[in-house]
Every structure is written in structure tokens, then in C-alpha cells.
C-alpha positions as CSV (number, residue, x, y, z in Angstrom):
1,M,0.0,0.0,0.0
2,P,1.2,3.6,-0.6
3,V,2.2,5.6,2.4
4,A,1.5,9.3,3.1
5,I,2.9,11.6,5.8
6,I,0.4,14.4,6.6
7,T,1.2,17.2,9.0
8,G,-1.5,19.0,10.9
9,A,-3.7,16.0,10.5
10,S,-5.9,16.0,13.5
11,R,-8.5,18.5,12.2
12,G,-9.6,20.4,9.2
13,L,-8.1,19.8,5.8
14,G,-5.4,17.5,7.1
15,R,-7.9,15.1,8.7
16,A,-10.3,15.3,5.7
17,L,-7.5,14.3,3.4
18,A,-6.3,11.5,5.7
19,E,-9.8,10.1,5.8
20,A,-10.0,10.1,2.0
21,L,-6.7,8.4,1.6
22,A,-7.6,5.8,4.3
23,A,-10.7,5.0,2.3
24,R,-8.5,4.4,-0.7
25,G,-6.3,2.0,1.3
26,W,-3.3,4.2,2.0
27,D,-1.2,3.7,5.1
28,L,-0.7,6.9,7.0
29,V,1.7,8.7,9.3
30,L,-0.1,11.6,11.0
31,D,1.2,14.6,12.8
32,A,-0.3,17.2,15.1
33,R,0.6,18.9,18.3
34,G,-2.4,17.7,20.3
35,P,-1.9,14.0,21.2
36,E,-5.4,13.3,22.4
37,V,-7.2,14.6,19.3
38,L,-4.6,13.0,17.0
39,K,-5.1,9.7,18.7
40,E,-8.9,10.0,18.2
41,T,-8.3,10.7,14.5
42,A,-6.0,7.8,14.1
43,T,-8.4,5.4,15.8
44,A,-11.3,6.6,13.6
45,L,-9.2,6.1,10.4
46,E,-8.2,2.6,11.4
47,A,-11.8,1.6,10.9
48,Y,-11.0,1.7,7.1
49,G,-8.6,-1.3,7.7
50,T,-5.5,0.7,7.0
51,R,-2.4,1.2,9.1
52,V,-2.3,4.5,10.8
53,T,0.5,5.8,13.0
54,A,0.0,8.9,15.1
55,V,3.1,10.9,16.0
56,P,2.2,13.9,18.1
57,G,4.8,16.7,18.2
58,D,5.9,20.0,16.7
59,V,7.1,20.1,13.1
60,T,9.7,22.7,14.1
61,D,11.5,20.0,16.1
62,S,14.0,18.1,14.0
63,W,13.7,15.0,16.1
64,H,10.0,15.0,15.6
65,R,10.5,15.2,11.8
66,T,12.9,12.4,11.9
67,G,10.4,10.3,13.8
68,L,7.7,10.9,11.2
69,V,10.0,9.7,8.4
70,T,11.2,6.7,10.5
71,E,7.6,5.6,11.1
72,A,6.8,6.0,7.3
73,R,9.9,3.9,6.5
74,R,8.5,1.1,8.8
75,L,5.3,1.2,6.8
76,G,7.2,0.8,3.5
77,G,8.4,4.3,2.5
78,V,7.0,7.7,1.6
79,D,4.9,8.0,-1.5
80,L,3.3,11.3,-0.5
81,L,4.3,14.1,1.8
82,V,1.6,16.7,2.7
83,S,2.8,19.9,4.5
84,N,-0.4,21.1,6.0
85,A,0.6,22.3,9.5
86,S,0.5,26.1,9.7
87,A,1.0,29.0,12.1
88,L,-0.6,32.4,11.6
89,G,2.0,34.5,13.4
90,A,-0.7,36.3,15.5
91,E,-4.1,35.2,16.8
92,P,-6.2,37.1,16.0
93,L,-4.4,38.5,13.0
94,V,-3.0,42.1,13.2
95,R,-1.7,44.7,10.8
96,L,2.0,44.5,10.0
97,A,2.6,47.6,12.2
98,E,1.5,45.5,15.2
99,L,2.8,42.1,14.2
100,P,5.2,40.7,16.8
101,L,8.4,39.7,15.2
102,E,8.5,36.6,17.3
103,G,5.1,35.7,15.7
104,L,6.5,36.2,12.3
105,R,9.5,34.0,13.1
106,R,7.1,31.3,14.3
107,A,5.1,31.4,11.1
108,L,8.2,31.2,9.0
109,E,9.6,28.3,11.2
110,V,6.4,26.3,10.9
111,N,5.2,27.1,7.4
112,V,8.6,27.3,5.6
113,V,11.6,26.0,7.6
114,A,9.9,22.9,9.0
115,A,8.3,22.1,5.7
116,L,11.6,22.1,4.0
117,G,13.2,20.2,6.8
118,L,10.6,17.4,6.5
119,V,11.1,17.3,2.7
120,R,14.8,16.9,3.1
121,E,14.3,14.1,5.7
122,A,11.9,12.3,3.4
123,L,13.6,12.9,0.1
124,P,15.5,9.6,-0.3
125,L,12.2,7.7,0.3
126,L,10.3,10.0,-2.0
127,R,12.8,9.5,-4.8
128,A,12.6,5.8,-4.4
129,A,8.8,5.7,-4.6
130,P,7.2,4.8,-7.9
131,A,5.3,8.0,-8.0
132,G,6.6,10.3,-5.2
133,A,4.8,13.5,-4.6
134,V,4.9,16.5,-2.3
135,V,1.9,18.7,-1.6
136,T,2.4,22.1,0.2
137,I,-0.8,23.8,1.4
138,S,-0.7,27.4,0.2
139,S,-3.1,30.3,0.6
140,D,-4.8,33.1,-1.3
141,A,-2.8,35.3,1.1
142,A,0.4,34.2,-0.6
143,A,-0.6,36.0,-3.8
144,E,-3.0,38.7,-2.7
145,A,-2.6,41.7,-0.4
146,Y,-5.1,41.2,2.4
147,E,-5.0,43.5,5.4
148,T,-3.7,41.7,8.6
149,W,-2.6,38.6,6.6
150,G,0.9,40.0,5.8
151,G,3.0,37.8,8.0
152,Y,1.1,34.6,7.2
153,G,0.9,35.5,3.5
154,A,4.7,36.1,3.4
155,S,5.4,32.7,4.9
156,K,3.1,31.0,2.4
157,A,4.6,32.9,-0.5
158,A,8.0,31.7,0.6
159,L,6.7,28.2,0.8
160,D,5.3,28.5,-2.7
161,Q,8.7,29.5,-4.0
162,L,10.4,26.6,-2.2
163,A,7.8,24.2,-3.8
164,A,8.5,25.7,-7.2
165,V,12.2,25.3,-7.0
166,L,11.9,21.8,-5.5
167,G,9.8,20.8,-8.5
168,T,12.5,22.1,-10.8
169,E,15.3,20.4,-8.9
170,E,13.5,17.1,-8.5
171,P,12.0,16.3,-11.9
172,G,11.3,12.7,-10.9
173,L,8.8,13.9,-8.3
174,R,5.6,15.9,-8.5
175,V,5.6,18.9,-6.2
176,W,2.3,20.8,-6.0
177,A,1.5,23.9,-4.1
178,L,-2.3,23.8,-3.5
179,D,-4.3,26.9,-2.7
180,P,-7.4,25.5,-1.0
181,G,-9.4,28.7,-1.0
182,D,-11.7,29.7,1.8
183,M,-12.4,27.0,4.4
184,A,-14.0,26.8,7.8
185,T,-11.0,25.7,9.9
186,D,-9.8,26.3,13.4
187,L,-6.9,28.2,12.0
188,Y,-9.2,30.7,10.2
189,A,-11.4,31.0,13.3
190,A,-8.3,31.8,15.4
191,G,-7.1,34.4,12.9
192,V,-10.5,36.2,12.3
193,P,-12.7,35.3,15.3
194,D,-15.3,38.0,14.5
195,D,-16.0,36.6,11.0
196,D,-19.3,34.8,11.2
197,D,-19.8,34.3,7.4
198,P,-20.2,30.6,6.5
199,R,-17.3,29.1,4.7
200,P,-16.9,25.7,2.9
201,D,-16.1,22.6,4.9
202,P,-12.5,21.5,4.4
203,A,-13.8,18.1,3.0
204,S,-15.0,20.0,0.0
205,V,-11.4,20.7,-1.0
206,V,-10.3,17.0,-0.8
207,P,-11.4,16.1,-4.4
208,A,-9.0,18.7,-5.7
209,L,-6.1,17.0,-3.9
210,L,-7.2,13.6,-5.1
211,R,-7.4,14.9,-8.6
212,L,-3.7,15.9,-8.4
213,L,-2.8,12.4,-7.2
214,D,-4.9,10.7,-9.8
215,E,-3.9,12.8,-12.8
216,R,-0.4,13.8,-11.8
217,P,-0.2,17.2,-13.6
218,A,3.1,18.9,-13.9
219,S,4.7,20.3,-10.7
220,G,3.4,23.8,-10.0
221,R,0.9,25.9,-8.0
222,Y,-2.8,25.0,-8.3
223,G,-6.0,26.5,-7.0
224,A,-8.6,24.0,-5.6
225,P,-11.6,26.0,-7.1
226,A,-10.1,25.7,-10.6
227,L,-9.4,22.0,-10.1
228,L,-12.9,21.3,-8.9
229,E,-14.6,23.4,-11.7
230,A,-12.6,21.5,-14.4
231,R,-13.8,18.1,-13.3
């Protein structure tokens, strides 16, 4: 069975994708900082008959990243790496004039540095996989100038560039930066707690991710709405 590592997998888009892959028979290594919620997620996904390993921890910890790849190796390798774990930099979001520099550093560490560190750790296994792929979860804020989203958007723009260069440097892999669009997630609620407008369930984005896996388009940046409309 193919093996996927998914970070930020206890809730939201990470959990929705993990469930979809489990239903397809994938074995999974799941990461999140909250051990109890992550364990509950893993237990629920095991009902699909797949092997699920929950590894709680912080992706900025190099030992934790090594542990994720070690567990994937025990399951057979790494066919897919999904960098979904994210940090906003401030909760709620604030304008750049008020953004704590420590918050910006945290966003860059989680969204960029840790993502690259995990790719580097998993790269030998990804190269050995029959169809190795990396998915980095991007954001509209990486390309658009939204008030209060500057620090987070800057980190996601940096992640987009890393993904673009990785796709060029590793032609044997597929490297996709996916902009999921608006979603009702805990991350968004923490960033904009006063926004009561209804937003799509993260599960609605999963078909776009599955389409990337099924059709394996060229490495690059893709928007979930466009992928879904084109089906």
C-alpha cells in the first residue's frame, strides 16, 4: 500500500485528506501537536482497515520530523508528503505595524523551515517511490494583499517558492502547491474570530487534492476551485 505523511492531520483539511486516503487503502503517518485529538483521529481512520501511525509533536522539532519519516519507513516508504501544518503569526491577525516579530518567526519556522526540513528528511524515500509527490498547502494570502494577513501570507509565498524550486530540482517527483481557498477551519477562526460568514467545509477541497494524485499534472501551483470546476 502507498504511504503518506500528513502534518496538521488531527483537524480540518489534514484530517479530511487523511480520511479520503484511508478510504483508498493508503497507510498513514499523521502529525499534530495535540496528542489526544490526534489519537482519536488515528483510531477513527483505522476503521478503514489501513495502518495509521499517530506521531504527536511540533514540526519545528528536527527529532520529531525524523520520527515521522522513521515511522513511514517502517510502513514501507514515503509516496506522498503533505505539508499542511501552519501557524498564523498572531491570533487574532493584526496589521504589520503591530505584528510581533516573534510571531513572524514562528510562522516562518512552521510554514517554511519545518516544511523544507521534512522534505529533506523524506527525500530519499520520495525519490525511491514509484510516484513520489509533495503537496504544500498554500493560501490566497500568498498571492493577494489582504489586510492583517501580511506575515502569514509572506510565509506562504516563501513556501510557494520553495515548492516551485523543488519541482525544478527534483524532476522525478511531483511537487504541487495547492491553494485550497476559503475553508471553515480552526486556523481561520483563530485568525479572524469575529467573522461569522459561512465558509466551505475542508472536506469539499479534498477532491481537488485527489485529482492531483490521480492525474499527476506537472509540478506547480494549483487552486482548488479551478481543479474542482474543471472536473
